[in-house]
N, C-alpha and C positions, 0 to 999 in steps of 0.2 A: 439539599438533596434536589435532583433536577425533577420538574414536574413533568407528567407525560406529552404536555402541551410544548414544552422547552426542547424535550429529546426531538419531538416532530420538527419542530422549526430547525433544530441543529442539523438534522437529518435533510432535510429538503433545502439546506443551505449548500450542503455537500453534493446534492445532484438526484437524491433518490428518496423517496418514502420507505418508511422502515416495512418490512415483509408482515404481513398480518396472516397468520396460517388459518386457513379454513377447517372447520371442525370435520377430524377424520382424514386431514391430509397426510399422506405418506412424507417422511423426512426426506428432503431432497427429491421432491416433486419436480415435473417438467418446469412448473410455474416458478419454483425456488430456483432452479437452475437458471432460468431465464434473468430472474432477478439479480442474481450473483455476474452473471455474464455481462449484463448490462452496466452493473458497479464497476466491475474490473476494467471493461472496454471504455467508460468514462474515464477512470483514473488514469489509466494509460494514456489516452489521447490528450489529458492535462500534461503528464509528464512529458510527452513528446512536443507538446506546444512549447513547455519550458527549455526545452534542449534547442529547439530552434531560436527562441528568443536570445540564449545565451550565445550562439552562434554569431547571431545578427548582431548583439552588443558587443562581442569582443571584435568582429570586423570593424564597427563604426568607431569604436573607443580605442582601437589599437593606435597608438602613435610613438614616437621615437622621441620622448622628452629628454631635453639636453641636461634637466638636472638630475641629479641620481636619485634624489629623493623620492621625486615626481616618478620616476620610471621604477623604483623600487615599489611603490604605494600601489601603481598599476598592476605589476606583475605580482603582488600579493593578491590582490582583488581577483585577478584571473585565476589564481589557483586555487582559491576558495570557490571560485564559481566552478571551476573543472572538476573540484573534489566533491562537491555538491552534484553535480551530472553523473560524476561516475557512481554515486550512491544510487542515483536515479535509475541510471542504466541496468543495474545489477536488480534493482526493484522491478524494472520493467520485464527482466527476464524470469522474474518469480512469478509475475503477472501472466506471462504467457505459458508457464508451467502450469499455475492454476487454471488457467482457460482450458488447457489440454486436460486436466483432470476433470473438469465439469463436462467436457465433450464425452469423456470415457466414462461417464458416469461414476467417478470415483471420489470426488469432491463432497467434502463435509464430515468426513470421518477421519478420526485422529489415526496418525500414521504409528502411533506406540502401541495403544490399547486397543483401537479400533471403535471406540464409542461415537456416538454424534457429538460433533463438536459444539452444535447450536447455531441458531439462525442469530441471535443476538451479538454472540462473539465474532461470527463471521462478517456481520454488518460493519462492527467495530475494527476489524481486521481480516478483510477478505483473503487474505493469503496465508491465513493461518492453518498450519497443518498437525497441529497438536491442541488437545482439550486443554482446558485452564488448569487440571490437576497435573497432567503431564508436563506442562509447560513449566509450572511452577516447580515441579521436582527437577527438570532441567536447568531452572535457574538456579537452585540451591545447590546441585552438583557441580555447576560452573562457578560459583562462588567459592566452593569448597577446594576445588581443583586450582582455581586461580591465586589462592594465598600462598 
């Protein structure tokens, strides 16, 4: 089980300190919204840098290899990178949607049942839009329908 010190080190490695609520502080106060805006903007910036790196890498590494096996390897590598960037592009859209929710002061509540999602869960997954209970139910339903 991780210690509080290990959790703080892990969080600071991700670029933020865990939010500590003040006594009597209202859920999703202005300070909390600023905290999550900071986290989301840093995450988005890191993803955008990764996109730029991929574009540069593909430009630099693009070559017309005479050997078909070498060409196939390069195409497979590029394909994997592009799939990863596509997932990140979708994540950037979700981050933008979440930033808009913060701006509209609608961030932090479950879209399904309306309860508070919780600061710790949002720090673990800042784009979460369901509380843990509703997310668990959704995953169970997904497994049942998927069979």
